[in-house]
Backbone as JSON, one array per atom type, in Angstrom:
{
  "sequence": "MDALRSSPLWQDYAERFPTLLPKIQKIPEYEFDPERFADLTVPTLLLTGTEGPQWGRETTEAFDDALPNSRVVTFDGHGHAAMLTATDRFIDEVLAFVREVNDTCESLGT",
  "N": [[209.32, 34.45, -95.45], [207.44, 33.42, -93.73], [205.21, 35.04, -94.24], [204.72, 34.34, -96.89], [204.15, 31.61, -96.6], [201.75, 31.77, -95.2], [200.1, 32.78, -97.05], [197.37, 32.53, -99.41], [198.36, 31.62, -101.76], [200.4, 29.89, -101.26], [200.36, 26.98, -101.46], [200.11, 26.65, -104.23], [202.52, 27.88, -105.08], [204.36, 26.15, -103.86], [203.89, 23.77, -105.24], [204.32, 24.5, -107.94], [206.83, 25.74, -108.06], [209.09, 24.24, -106.9], [211.89, 24.32, -106.67], [212.46, 26.97, -106.34], [211.58, 27.9, -103.83], [213.43, 27.0, -101.75], [215.57, 28.67, -102.44], [214.53, 31.22, -102.0], [214.42, 31.21, -99.26], [217.06, 31.59, -98.61], [217.62, 34.23, -99.11], [217.68, 36.17, -96.93], [220.23, 35.64, -95.94], [222.04, 36.63, -97.74], [224.69, 38.81, -98.42], [225.13, 41.89, -99.66], [227.67, 43.05, -101.67], [228.93, 45.74, -103.06], [231.39, 46.11, -104.33], [231.96, 43.76, -105.64], [230.79, 44.04, -108.08], [232.0, 46.06, -109.44], [233.71, 45.83, -111.66], [232.07, 44.93, -113.63], [231.1, 45.63, -116.62], [229.16, 45.31, -118.51], [226.34, 46.49, -120.3], [223.47, 47.24, -118.42], [220.08, 46.95, -117.74], [217.9, 48.13, -115.4], [214.85, 47.66, -113.87], [212.13, 49.14, -112.2], [209.32, 49.83, -110.04], [207.09, 52.42, -108.98], [205.16, 51.66, -107.2], [205.99, 49.36, -106.08], [207.52, 47.29, -103.5], [209.34, 49.0, -100.91], [211.88, 47.94, -100.35], [212.51, 46.86, -102.8], [212.87, 49.06, -104.49], [215.01, 50.24, -103.17], [216.94, 48.24, -103.47], [217.23, 48.24, -106.24], [218.32, 50.81, -106.58], [220.74, 50.46, -105.19], [222.02, 48.53, -106.77], [222.2, 50.0, -109.14], [223.96, 52.0, -108.35], [226.2, 50.41, -107.91], [226.79, 49.15, -110.33], [228.72, 49.96, -113.1], [227.73, 50.57, -115.64], [224.9, 50.96, -115.9], [221.33, 51.46, -116.21], [218.37, 52.88, -114.97], [214.94, 52.32, -115.2], [211.92, 53.58, -114.27], [208.7, 52.58, -113.51], [206.02, 54.4, -113.25], [203.31, 54.22, -111.05], [203.15, 51.49, -111.07], [203.92, 48.19, -109.8], [205.86, 45.47, -108.65], [205.49, 43.71, -110.76], [205.52, 44.84, -113.41], [205.87, 43.92, -115.95], [203.63, 42.53, -116.41], [201.56, 44.27, -115.79], [202.02, 46.56, -117.22], [202.55, 45.86, -119.87], [203.06, 46.6, -122.63], [204.64, 48.93, -122.39], [206.76, 47.88, -120.92], [207.85, 46.03, -122.77], [208.56, 47.85, -124.81], [210.54, 49.38, -123.47], [212.52, 47.47, -122.9], [213.17, 46.53, -125.5], [214.07, 48.95, -126.65], [216.33, 49.42, -125.12], [217.91, 47.15, -125.75], [218.25, 47.57, -128.5], [219.7, 49.99, -128.45], [222.06, 49.19, -127.12], [222.94, 47.27, -128.94], [223.35, 48.92, -131.22], [225.4, 50.53, -130.25], [227.42, 48.63, -129.87], [227.79, 47.79, -132.52], [228.73, 50.18, -133.67], [231.14, 50.39, -132.41], [232.39, 48.25, -133.4], [232.27, 45.8, -132.16]],
  "CA": [[208.81, 33.12, -95.69], [206.21, 33.24, -92.95], [204.12, 35.69, -94.97], [204.45, 33.52, -98.07], [203.5, 30.36, -96.16], [200.38, 32.04, -94.76], [199.37, 33.27, -98.21], [196.57, 31.52, -100.12], [199.13, 31.15, -102.92], [201.5, 29.02, -100.81], [200.29, 25.64, -102.03], [200.39, 26.78, -105.65], [203.96, 28.12, -105.19], [205.07, 24.93, -103.47], [203.74, 22.79, -106.31], [204.85, 24.98, -109.23], [208.2, 26.23, -107.98], [209.75, 23.54, -105.78], [213.31, 24.69, -106.52], [212.54, 28.38, -106.0], [211.34, 28.15, -102.41], [214.67, 26.95, -100.96], [216.38, 29.84, -102.76], [213.92, 32.37, -101.33], [214.79, 31.12, -97.85], [218.45, 32.02, -98.46], [217.74, 35.67, -99.35], [218.16, 36.93, -95.75], [221.64, 35.35, -95.68], [222.87, 37.26, -98.76], [225.32, 40.08, -98.07], [225.43, 42.62, -100.89], [228.99, 43.7, -101.69], [228.98, 46.48, -104.32], [232.71, 45.97, -104.95], [231.93, 42.58, -106.51], [230.21, 44.41, -109.36], [232.71, 47.24, -109.95], [234.32, 45.56, -112.97], [231.05, 44.41, -114.53], [230.8, 46.78, -117.48], [228.11, 44.99, -119.47], [225.17, 47.35, -120.12], [222.46, 46.59, -117.6], [218.83, 47.67, -117.58], [217.25, 47.84, -114.13], [213.46, 48.12, -113.91], [211.48, 49.21, -110.89], [208.02, 50.5, -110.07], [206.84, 53.29, -107.83], [204.23, 51.01, -106.27], [206.61, 48.15, -105.56], [207.98, 47.41, -102.11], [210.47, 49.91, -100.68], [213.14, 47.2, -100.47], [212.78, 46.67, -104.22], [213.43, 50.31, -105.02], [216.33, 50.41, -102.56], [217.84, 47.28, -104.1], [217.5, 48.76, -107.58], [219.25, 51.94, -106.43], [222.05, 49.93, -104.79], [222.64, 47.92, -107.95], [222.53, 51.06, -110.07], [225.17, 52.63, -107.83], [227.32, 49.47, -107.98], [227.1, 48.77, -111.71], [229.22, 51.14, -113.79], [227.09, 50.82, -116.94], [223.5, 50.59, -115.74], [220.29, 52.46, -116.39], [217.14, 52.54, -114.26], [213.66, 52.78, -115.73], [210.9, 53.49, -113.23], [207.33, 52.51, -114.0], [205.12, 55.12, -112.34], [202.0, 53.61, -110.84], [203.23, 50.03, -111.17], [204.69, 47.53, -108.77], [206.9, 44.48, -108.93], [205.2, 42.92, -111.96], [205.16, 45.74, -114.51], [205.83, 43.17, -117.21], [202.24, 42.06, -116.54], [200.6, 45.37, -115.65], [202.35, 47.58, -118.23], [203.26, 44.99, -120.82], [203.55, 47.31, -123.82], [205.76, 49.8, -122.01], [207.86, 46.99, -120.55], [208.45, 45.54, -124.02], [209.19, 49.0, -125.46], [211.76, 49.76, -122.74], [213.53, 46.42, -123.09], [213.61, 46.56, -126.89], [214.85, 50.16, -126.87], [217.63, 49.2, -124.49], [218.65, 46.18, -126.55], [218.64, 48.24, -129.75], [220.75, 50.96, -128.14], [223.28, 48.43, -126.85], [223.35, 46.69, -130.22], [223.88, 50.0, -132.06], [226.69, 50.93, -129.67], [228.38, 47.55, -130.18], [228.09, 47.86, -133.95], [229.55, 51.36, -133.96], [232.48, 50.14, -131.87], [232.95, 47.08, -134.09], [232.35, 44.64, -131.25]],
  "C": [[207.52, 32.89, -94.92], [205.01, 33.85, -93.67], [203.74, 34.88, -96.19], [203.71, 32.25, -97.69], [202.05, 30.59, -95.75], [199.5, 32.55, -95.9], [198.52, 32.16, -98.82], [197.31, 30.94, -101.32], [200.19, 30.12, -102.54], [201.48, 27.66, -101.48], [200.62, 25.65, -103.52], [201.89, 27.0, -105.88], [204.73, 26.83, -104.91], [205.01, 23.87, -104.56], [204.43, 23.23, -107.6], [206.34, 25.32, -109.21], [208.98, 25.54, -106.85], [211.22, 23.91, -105.61], [213.48, 26.15, -106.13], [212.43, 28.63, -104.5], [212.6, 28.02, -101.56], [215.58, 28.15, -101.22], [215.85, 31.09, -102.07], [214.33, 32.38, -99.85], [216.21, 31.63, -97.61], [218.63, 33.53, -98.63], [218.22, 36.42, -98.11], [219.64, 36.71, -95.45], [222.57, 36.1, -96.63], [223.4, 38.6, -98.26], [225.73, 40.77, -99.37], [226.76, 43.33, -100.75], [229.15, 44.42, -103.02], [230.31, 46.32, -105.05], [232.76, 44.77, -105.89], [231.48, 42.93, -107.92], [230.96, 45.55, -110.06], [233.29, 47.03, -111.34], [233.32, 45.02, -114.0], [230.56, 45.56, -115.41], [229.72, 46.5, -118.51], [226.92, 45.94, -119.24], [224.04, 46.59, -119.41], [221.24, 47.49, -117.45], [218.17, 47.2, -116.28], [215.85, 48.45, -114.17], [212.88, 48.1, -112.51], [210.15, 49.93, -111.05], [207.79, 51.32, -108.82], [205.94, 52.64, -106.79], [204.78, 49.69, -105.73], [207.06, 48.35, -104.12], [209.21, 48.31, -102.01], [211.8, 49.17, -100.85], [213.51, 46.97, -101.93], [213.4, 47.9, -104.85], [214.83, 50.55, -104.45], [217.36, 49.47, -103.18], [218.21, 47.74, -105.5], [218.5, 49.9, -107.52], [220.65, 51.45, -106.08], [222.76, 49.28, -105.97], [223.03, 48.98, -108.98], [223.82, 51.77, -109.64], [226.39, 51.72, -108.02], [227.74, 49.14, -109.4], [227.53, 50.0, -112.51], [228.5, 51.48, -115.1], [225.61, 50.41, -116.89], [222.59, 51.78, -115.97], [219.05, 51.97, -115.66], [215.96, 53.13, -115.01], [212.63, 52.54, -114.64], [209.52, 53.54, -113.86], [206.41, 53.16, -112.97], [203.77, 54.42, -112.27], [201.99, 52.1, -110.93], [204.12, 49.47, -110.09], [205.71, 46.57, -109.33], [206.7, 43.77, -110.27], [204.77, 43.79, -113.13], [205.14, 45.02, -115.85], [204.43, 42.6, -117.46], [201.24, 43.2, -116.53], [200.83, 46.51, -116.63], [203.15, 46.91, -119.34], [203.84, 45.74, -122.01], [204.74, 48.2, -123.48], [206.98, 48.96, -121.64], [208.6, 46.52, -121.8], [209.18, 46.69, -124.74], [210.51, 49.37, -124.79], [212.87, 48.73, -122.96], [214.06, 46.44, -124.52], [214.46, 47.79, -127.2], [216.25, 50.02, -126.29], [218.49, 48.24, -125.31], [219.12, 46.8, -127.86], [219.78, 49.22, -129.52], [222.09, 50.25, -127.9], [223.82, 47.84, -128.14], [223.98, 47.76, -131.13], [225.25, 50.44, -131.56], [227.76, 49.89, -130.01], [228.77, 47.6, -131.65], [228.98, 49.05, -134.29], [230.98, 51.2, -133.44], [233.16, 48.96, -132.56], [233.12, 45.87, -133.19], [231.15, 43.75, -131.39]]
}
């Protein structure tokens, strides 16, 4: 939070996202418990970038390990906002995942 407050973007964040900032402050209090996700079998696409923060890649790996039906796609050369910096690939990956899940559901009759 200190880094965010000292950022030139702070005022813009405070005005545009008034409900987000209190949630960001609670992040350090969160305790990740992988067991909470063991029964979550819904297909899950996890996206990460090689240029993103280390904690982001570690979090993605932890969720991938915890979720029994997840897939990780790594955007080489991109950071946290690949949906903005690699828009076409981002869209292609998400649509391919949705199509695959949809096809699987149809083949199972669900």
